[in-house]
C-alpha positions in Angstrom: 66.7 -21.2 -13.2 64.7 -19.8 -15.5 64.2 -20.9 -18.8 62.3 -19.3 -22.1 60.4 -21.3 -24.3 58.3 -20.0 -27.5 55.4 -22.5 -27.8 53.1 -24.2 -25.0 54.8 -27.7 -27.1 58.3 -26.4 -26.3 57.5 -25.7 -22.4 55.8 -28.8 -21.9 59.0 -30.9 -23.6 61.3 -28.5 -21.1 59.2 -29.0 -18.0 59.3 -33.2 -19.1 62.8 -33.4 -20.1 64.0 -31.2 -16.7 61.7 -33.9 -14.8 62.9 -37.3 -16.7 66.3 -35.9 -16.3 66.9 -35.3 -12.4 64.3 -38.4 -11.8 67.0 -40.5 -14.2 70.7 -38.9 -13.1 69.9 -37.7 -9.7 67.3 -39.4 -8.3 64.7 -36.5 -7.1 61.2 -36.2 -7.7 60.3 -33.1 -9.1 56.4 -31.4 -8.5 55.5 -29.8 -12.0 53.0 -27.0 -11.5 51.3 -24.5 -13.8 50.6 -25.0 -17.2 52.3 -24.1 -20.8 49.1 -22.3 -22.3 49.3 -20.1 -19.7 53.0 -19.5 -20.2 54.7 -20.3 -16.9 55.4 -24.2 -15.4 57.1 -24.6 -12.9 59.7 -27.5 -11.5 59.8 -27.5 -7.8 63.0 -30.1 -6.5 63.0 -27.9 -2.6 66.1 -26.8 -3.3 66.1 -25.6 -6.7 63.2 -24.0 -8.5 62.8 -24.7 -12.3 60.7 -21.8 -14.1 59.6 -22.4 -17.6 58.6 -19.3 -19.0 56.5 -17.5 -23.0 58.8 -15.2 -23.9 56.0 -12.2 -22.4 55.7 -14.1 -18.8 58.9 -14.0 -18.7 59.1 -10.0 -19.6 56.6 -9.9 -17.3 57.1 -10.7 -14.1 61.4 -10.2 -14.6 62.4 -12.9 -12.1 66.4 -11.7 -12.9 65.6 -8.2 -11.5 64.2 -9.9 -8.6 66.9 -12.0 -8.4 69.2 -9.2 -9.6 71.7 -9.9 -6.4 71.9 -14.1 -6.3 74.5 -15.5 -7.8 74.9 -16.9 -11.5 75.8 -20.5 -11.1 75.4 -21.5 -14.9 74.5 -20.3 -18.1 72.6 -21.6 -20.6 72.3 -20.0 -24.3 
């Protein structure tokens, strides 16, 4: 899953919300890595990885292109 946050505060809030929601609803622990101030936070659930980017980092790493042949399961805008 890829997501963009427009500030450090937003990236932290999105990552914390992902960890809490998945823990509460699905009883799975996520492992949060990275720092919002660096523009990239990852929450790893093993089978699913949540990438939270600043706009600049998302453009730079362009993971959509890397996974362009992958199947889109859900798109939220």
